[in-house]
VMD Tcl script that builds the backbone (N, CA, C; Angstrom):
set m [mol new atoms 288]
animate dup $m
set s [atomselect $m all]
$s set {name element resname resid chain x y z} {
  {N N UNK 1 A 0.834 -1.186 0.000}
  {CA C UNK 1 A 0.000 0.000 0.000}
  {C C UNK 1 A 0.876 1.245 0.000}
  {N N UNK 2 A 0.311 2.353 -0.391}
  {CA C UNK 2 A 1.058 3.609 -0.466}
  {C C UNK 2 A 1.195 4.223 0.913}
  {N N UNK 3 A 2.340 4.796 1.191}
  {CA C UNK 3 A 2.528 5.440 2.480}
  {C C UNK 3 A 1.975 6.859 2.475}
  {N N UNK 4 A 1.982 7.504 1.324}
  {CA C UNK 4 A 1.506 8.878 1.227}
  {C C UNK 4 A 0.680 9.038 -0.041}
  {N N UNK 5 A -0.501 9.660 0.115}
  {CA C UNK 5 A -1.364 9.925 -1.036}
  {C C UNK 5 A -1.860 11.361 -0.944}
  {N N UNK 6 A -1.767 12.095 -2.043}
  {CA C UNK 6 A -2.357 13.435 -2.139}
  {C C UNK 6 A -3.363 13.399 -3.279}
  {N N UNK 7 A -4.534 13.937 -3.030}
  {CA C UNK 7 A -5.612 13.896 -4.004}
  {C C UNK 7 A -6.201 15.299 -4.101}
  {N N UNK 8 A -6.149 15.889 -5.289}
  {CA C UNK 8 A -6.636 17.250 -5.484}
  {C C UNK 8 A -7.776 17.233 -6.494}
  {N N UNK 9 A -8.957 17.650 -6.046}
  {CA C UNK 9 A -10.103 17.740 -6.941}
  {C C UNK 9 A -9.994 19.009 -7.775}
  {N N UNK 10 A -10.285 18.878 -9.047}
  {CA C UNK 10 A -10.321 20.022 -9.960}
  {C C UNK 10 A -11.748 20.253 -10.450}
  {N N UNK 11 A -12.708 19.822 -9.650}
  {CA C UNK 11 A -14.108 19.979 -10.017}
  {C C UNK 11 A -14.454 19.160 -11.241}
  {N N UNK 12 A -15.225 19.730 -12.120}
  {CA C UNK 12 A -15.663 19.028 -13.324}
  {C C UNK 12 A -14.508 18.682 -14.261}
  {N N UNK 13 A -13.373 19.365 -14.098}
  {CA C UNK 13 A -12.220 19.084 -14.970}
  {C C UNK 13 A -11.537 17.769 -14.647}
  {N N UNK 14 A -11.688 17.268 -13.428}
  {CA C UNK 14 A -11.059 16.011 -13.053}
  {C C UNK 14 A -10.350 16.114 -11.721}
  {N N UNK 15 A -9.268 15.366 -11.587}
  {CA C UNK 15 A -8.508 15.403 -10.338}
  {C C UNK 15 A -7.061 15.003 -10.597}
  {N N UNK 16 A -6.235 15.293 -9.632}
  {CA C UNK 16 A -4.825 14.937 -9.678}
  {C C UNK 16 A -4.531 14.077 -8.461}
  {N N UNK 17 A -3.912 12.928 -8.693}
  {CA C UNK 17 A -3.561 12.008 -7.626}
  {C C UNK 17 A -2.054 11.835 -7.621}
  {N N UNK 18 A -1.444 12.016 -6.475}
  {CA C UNK 18 A -0.007 11.768 -6.329}
  {C C UNK 18 A 0.165 10.760 -5.204}
  {N N UNK 19 A 0.973 9.745 -5.444}
  {CA C UNK 19 A 1.213 8.737 -4.426}
  {C C UNK 19 A 2.697 8.407 -4.378}
  {N N UNK 20 A 3.117 7.954 -3.217}
  {CA C UNK 20 A 4.516 7.605 -3.032}
  {C C UNK 20 A 4.598 6.128 -2.693}
  {N N UNK 21 A 5.146 5.376 -3.569}
  {CA C UNK 21 A 5.384 3.956 -3.323}
  {C C UNK 21 A 6.860 3.709 -3.585}
  {N N UNK 22 A 7.264 3.724 -4.826}
  {CA C UNK 22 A 8.667 3.631 -5.229}
  {C C UNK 22 A 8.995 4.928 -5.949}
  {N N UNK 23 A 9.074 6.004 -5.201}
  {CA C UNK 23 A 9.192 7.328 -5.789}
  {C C UNK 23 A 7.809 7.935 -5.912}
  {N N UNK 24 A 7.747 9.177 -6.307}
  {CA C UNK 24 A 6.460 9.863 -6.418}
  {C C UNK 24 A 5.890 9.660 -7.818}
  {N N UNK 25 A 4.633 9.258 -7.868}
  {CA C UNK 25 A 3.920 9.089 -9.133}
  {C C UNK 25 A 2.694 9.989 -9.093}
  {N N UNK 26 A 2.470 10.734 -10.159}
  {CA C UNK 26 A 1.271 11.570 -10.208}
  {C C UNK 26 A 0.470 11.222 -11.458}
  {N N UNK 27 A -0.847 11.288 -11.307}
  {CA C UNK 27 A -1.754 10.926 -12.388}
  {C C UNK 27 A -2.871 11.949 -12.463}
  {N N UNK 28 A -3.138 12.458 -13.662}
  {CA C UNK 28 A -4.305 13.300 -13.894}
  {C C UNK 28 A -5.420 12.405 -14.403}
  {N N UNK 29 A -6.611 12.551 -13.823}
  {CA C UNK 29 A -7.775 11.788 -14.256}
  {C C UNK 29 A -8.817 12.776 -14.749}
  {N N UNK 30 A -9.186 12.642 -15.998}
  {CA C UNK 30 A -10.176 13.539 -16.601}
  {C C UNK 30 A -11.523 13.388 -15.904}
  {N N UNK 31 A -12.262 14.482 -15.815}
  {CA C UNK 31 A -13.567 14.482 -15.155}
  {C C UNK 31 A -14.605 13.662 -15.899}
  {N N UNK 32 A -15.644 13.296 -15.183}
  {CA C UNK 32 A -16.762 12.543 -15.749}
  {C C UNK 32 A -17.798 13.539 -16.265}
  {N N UNK 33 A -18.264 13.341 -17.474}
  {CA C UNK 33 A -19.287 14.221 -18.042}
  {C C UNK 33 A -20.645 13.861 -17.464}
  {N N UNK 34 A -21.304 14.855 -16.902}
  {CA C UNK 34 A -22.657 14.672 -16.368}
  {C C UNK 34 A -23.604 15.339 -17.354}
  {N N UNK 35 A -24.490 14.573 -17.945}
  {CA C UNK 35 A -25.379 15.103 -18.991}
  {C C UNK 35 A -26.358 16.136 -18.464}
  {N N UNK 36 A -26.919 15.895 -17.294}
  {CA C UNK 36 A -27.930 16.801 -16.751}
  {C C UNK 36 A -27.547 17.204 -15.333}
  {N N UNK 37 A -26.730 18.242 -15.227}
  {CA C UNK 37 A -26.339 18.737 -13.906}
  {C C UNK 37 A -27.532 19.464 -13.306}
  {N N UNK 38 A -27.959 19.027 -12.124}
  {CA C UNK 38 A -29.086 19.623 -11.442}
  {C C UNK 38 A -28.590 20.569 -10.353}
  {N N UNK 39 A -27.611 20.124 -9.574}
  {CA C UNK 39 A -27.130 20.902 -8.443}
  {C C UNK 39 A -25.750 20.375 -8.048}
  {N N UNK 40 A -24.806 21.270 -7.843}
  {CA C UNK 40 A -23.455 20.831 -7.478}
  {C C UNK 40 A -23.195 20.849 -5.971}
  {N N UNK 41 A -24.215 21.211 -5.172}
  {CA C UNK 41 A -24.052 21.208 -3.719}
  {C C UNK 41 A -23.763 19.787 -3.250}
  {N N UNK 42 A -22.701 19.612 -2.526}
  {CA C UNK 42 A -22.349 18.311 -1.973}
  {C C UNK 42 A -21.485 17.440 -2.857}
  {N N UNK 43 A -21.203 17.884 -4.079}
  {CA C UNK 43 A -20.400 17.058 -4.992}
  {C C UNK 43 A -18.980 16.830 -4.461}
  {N N UNK 44 A -18.372 17.868 -3.937}
  {CA C UNK 44 A -17.024 17.724 -3.388}
  {C C UNK 44 A -16.999 16.814 -2.176}
  {N N UNK 45 A -18.011 16.917 -1.338}
  {CA C UNK 45 A -18.097 16.030 -0.175}
  {C C UNK 45 A -18.287 14.580 -0.609}
  {N N UNK 46 A -19.135 14.372 -1.622}
  {CA C UNK 46 A -19.363 13.014 -2.126}
  {C C UNK 46 A -18.080 12.459 -2.743}
  {N N UNK 47 A -17.343 13.319 -3.449}
  {CA C UNK 47 A -16.053 12.924 -4.032}
  {C C UNK 47 A -15.109 12.467 -2.925}
  {N N UNK 48 A -14.957 13.289 -1.892}
  {CA C UNK 48 A -14.051 12.955 -0.789}
  {C C UNK 48 A -14.484 11.669 -0.096}
  {N N UNK 49 A -15.776 11.519 0.131}
  {CA C UNK 49 A -16.282 10.312 0.787}
  {C C UNK 49 A -15.981 9.072 -0.040}
  {N N UNK 50 A -16.176 9.163 -1.352}
  {CA C UNK 50 A -15.883 8.024 -2.227}
  {C C UNK 50 A -14.408 7.656 -2.217}
  {N N UNK 51 A -13.550 8.672 -2.266}
  {CA C UNK 51 A -12.100 8.422 -2.232}
  {C C UNK 51 A -11.712 7.761 -0.919}
  {N N UNK 52 A -12.152 8.326 0.185}
  {CA C UNK 52 A -11.778 7.788 1.489}
  {C C UNK 52 A -12.324 6.381 1.701}
  {N N UNK 53 A -13.563 6.143 1.276}
  {CA C UNK 53 A -14.136 4.809 1.398}
  {C C UNK 53 A -13.299 3.804 0.615}
  {N N UNK 54 A -12.975 4.150 -0.632}
  {CA C UNK 54 A -12.216 3.224 -1.479}
  {C C UNK 54 A -10.820 2.962 -0.911}
  {N N UNK 55 A -10.153 4.006 -0.424}
  {CA C UNK 55 A -8.831 3.812 0.179}
  {C C UNK 55 A -8.929 2.913 1.410}
  {N N UNK 56 A -9.983 3.086 2.204}
  {CA C UNK 56 A -10.170 2.254 3.395}
  {C C UNK 56 A -10.407 0.793 3.029}
  {N N UNK 57 A -10.935 0.565 1.810}
  {CA C UNK 57 A -11.160 -0.798 1.331}
  {C C UNK 57 A -9.902 -1.393 0.711}
  {N N UNK 58 A -8.825 -0.588 0.633}
  {CA C UNK 58 A -7.557 -1.077 0.075}
  {C C UNK 58 A -7.369 -0.800 -1.404}
  {N N UNK 59 A -8.206 0.060 -1.971}
  {CA C UNK 59 A -8.100 0.363 -3.400}
  {C C UNK 59 A -6.823 1.142 -3.706}
  {N N UNK 60 A -6.320 0.980 -4.921}
  {CA C UNK 60 A -5.196 1.780 -5.410}
  {C C UNK 60 A -5.653 3.237 -5.443}
  {N N UNK 61 A -4.774 4.198 -5.161}
  {CA C UNK 61 A -5.179 5.608 -5.125}
  {C C UNK 61 A -5.869 6.103 -6.403}
  {N N UNK 62 A -5.449 5.637 -7.565}
  {CA C UNK 62 A -6.095 6.080 -8.811}
  {C C UNK 62 A -7.509 5.510 -8.907}
  {N N UNK 63 A -7.665 4.258 -8.529}
  {CA C UNK 63 A -8.998 3.646 -8.521}
  {C C UNK 63 A -9.897 4.358 -7.511}
  {N N UNK 64 A -9.344 4.684 -6.355}
  {CA C UNK 64 A -10.108 5.402 -5.329}
  {C C UNK 64 A -10.572 6.751 -5.851}
  {N N UNK 65 A -9.715 7.444 -6.584}
  {CA C UNK 65 A -10.087 8.744 -7.151}
  {C C UNK 65 A -11.208 8.589 -8.172}
  {N N UNK 66 A -11.176 7.538 -8.964}
  {CA C UNK 66 A -12.239 7.306 -9.943}
  {C C UNK 66 A -13.566 7.028 -9.251}
  {N N UNK 67 A -13.525 6.284 -8.173}
  {CA C UNK 67 A -14.750 6.027 -7.411}
  {C C UNK 67 A -15.266 7.339 -6.821}
  {N N UNK 68 A -14.362 8.154 -6.291}
  {CA C UNK 68 A -14.756 9.460 -5.770}
  {C C UNK 68 A -15.377 10.336 -6.842}
  {N N UNK 69 A -14.777 10.323 -8.032}
  {CA C UNK 69 A -15.340 11.108 -9.133}
  {C C UNK 69 A -16.745 10.639 -9.479}
  {N N UNK 70 A -16.947 9.336 -9.507}
  {CA C UNK 70 A -18.268 8.803 -9.825}
  {C C UNK 70 A -19.293 9.222 -8.774}
  {N N UNK 71 A -18.895 9.220 -7.510}
  {CA C UNK 71 A -19.799 9.650 -6.439}
  {C C UNK 71 A -20.147 11.133 -6.581}
  {N N UNK 72 A -19.152 11.952 -6.858}
  {CA C UNK 72 A -19.395 13.386 -7.041}
  {C C UNK 72 A -20.268 13.660 -8.245}
  {N N UNK 73 A -19.995 12.970 -9.348}
  {CA C UNK 73 A -20.777 13.167 -10.568}
  {C C UNK 73 A -22.221 12.717 -10.372}
  {N N UNK 74 A -22.406 11.602 -9.686}
  {CA C UNK 74 A -23.763 11.110 -9.447}
  {C C UNK 74 A -24.547 12.069 -8.559}
  {N N UNK 75 A -23.875 12.688 -7.603}
  {CA C UNK 75 A -24.537 13.643 -6.713}
  {C C UNK 75 A -25.026 14.865 -7.485}
  {N N UNK 76 A -24.333 15.240 -8.548}
  {CA C UNK 76 A -24.725 16.405 -9.348}
  {C C UNK 76 A -26.043 16.191 -10.082}
  {N N UNK 77 A -26.496 14.951 -10.150}
  {CA C UNK 77 A -27.724 14.669 -10.893}
  {C C UNK 77 A -28.993 14.811 -10.057}
  {N N UNK 78 A -28.849 15.227 -8.783}
  {CA C UNK 78 A -30.036 15.403 -7.949}
  {C C UNK 78 A -29.938 16.708 -7.164}
  {N N UNK 79 A -31.052 17.168 -6.641}
  {CA C UNK 79 A -31.118 18.450 -5.940}
  {C C UNK 79 A -30.524 18.326 -4.538}
  {N N UNK 80 A -29.694 19.298 -4.173}
  {CA C UNK 80 A -29.109 19.339 -2.842}
  {C C UNK 80 A -28.040 18.291 -2.640}
  {N N UNK 81 A -27.653 18.138 -1.409}
  {CA C UNK 81 A -26.584 17.189 -1.081}
  {C C UNK 81 A -27.164 15.815 -0.777}
  {N N UNK 82 A -28.133 15.407 -1.573}
  {CA C UNK 82 A -28.738 14.088 -1.390}
  {C C UNK 82 A -27.822 13.037 -1.991}
  {N N UNK 83 A -28.058 11.815 -1.603}
  {CA C UNK 83 A -27.210 10.734 -2.094}
  {C C UNK 83 A -27.306 10.670 -3.606}
  {N N UNK 84 A -28.475 10.459 -4.154}
  {CA C UNK 84 A -28.732 10.513 -5.580}
  {C C UNK 84 A -30.059 9.867 -5.903}
  {N N UNK 85 A -30.558 10.159 -7.085}
  {CA C UNK 85 A -31.786 9.526 -7.529}
  {C C UNK 85 A -31.433 8.273 -8.338}
  {N N UNK 86 A -32.444 7.614 -8.920}
  {CA C UNK 86 A -32.186 6.387 -9.676}
  {C C UNK 86 A -31.237 6.613 -10.848}
  {N N UNK 87 A -31.368 7.751 -11.522}
  {CA C UNK 87 A -30.465 8.058 -12.640}
  {C C UNK 87 A -29.026 8.164 -12.176}
  {N N UNK 88 A -28.830 8.781 -11.036}
  {CA C UNK 88 A -27.481 8.896 -10.483}
  {C C UNK 88 A -26.908 7.550 -10.093}
  {N N UNK 89 A -27.757 6.690 -9.529}
  {CA C UNK 89 A -27.303 5.352 -9.170}
  {C C UNK 89 A -26.881 4.559 -10.391}
  {N N UNK 90 A -27.630 4.678 -11.469}
  {CA C UNK 90 A -27.279 3.974 -12.702}
  {C C UNK 90 A -25.966 4.499 -13.260}
  {N N UNK 91 A -25.759 5.818 -13.241}
  {CA C UNK 91 A -24.516 6.383 -13.738}
  {C C UNK 91 A -23.343 5.903 -12.888}
  {N N UNK 92 A -23.515 5.868 -11.587}
  {CA C UNK 92 A -22.460 5.410 -10.694}
  {C C UNK 92 A -22.103 3.955 -10.991}
  {N N UNK 93 A -23.102 3.132 -11.205}
  {CA C UNK 93 A -22.874 1.724 -11.484}
  {C C UNK 93 A -22.068 1.537 -12.769}
  {N N UNK 94 A -22.387 2.270 -13.818}
  {CA C UNK 94 A -21.718 2.081 -15.097}
  {C C UNK 94 A -20.379 2.797 -15.179}
  {N N UNK 95 A -20.166 3.784 -14.333}
  {CA C UNK 95 A -18.907 4.538 -14.353}
  {C C UNK 95 A -17.794 3.767 -13.669}
  {N N UNK 96 A -18.109 3.161 -12.560}
  {CA C UNK 96 A -17.091 2.449 -11.776}
  {C C UNK 96 A -17.007 1.066 -12.305}
}
mol reanalyze $m
mol bondsrecalc $m
mol representation Tube
mol addrep $m
């Protein structure tokens, strides 16, 4: 597992993940396109929650960032900081 991970959200543009295993490796991950953005409230929190959950499950930092992106993108498809509606759940399922 990585001893150090830095994860920077760039909003809809994507994110940057840097990890230290055998030297520092950084990866840019392009953002997920959301067809019908309803509300961006809570998207960053959902992103962080997805990343942290995935890391706690032992996921690679890049995979964790992708899961976080999917959570943030799915949250944008519903009003407020709600978990998501059925459309968001379907997008999350197919994205990850």
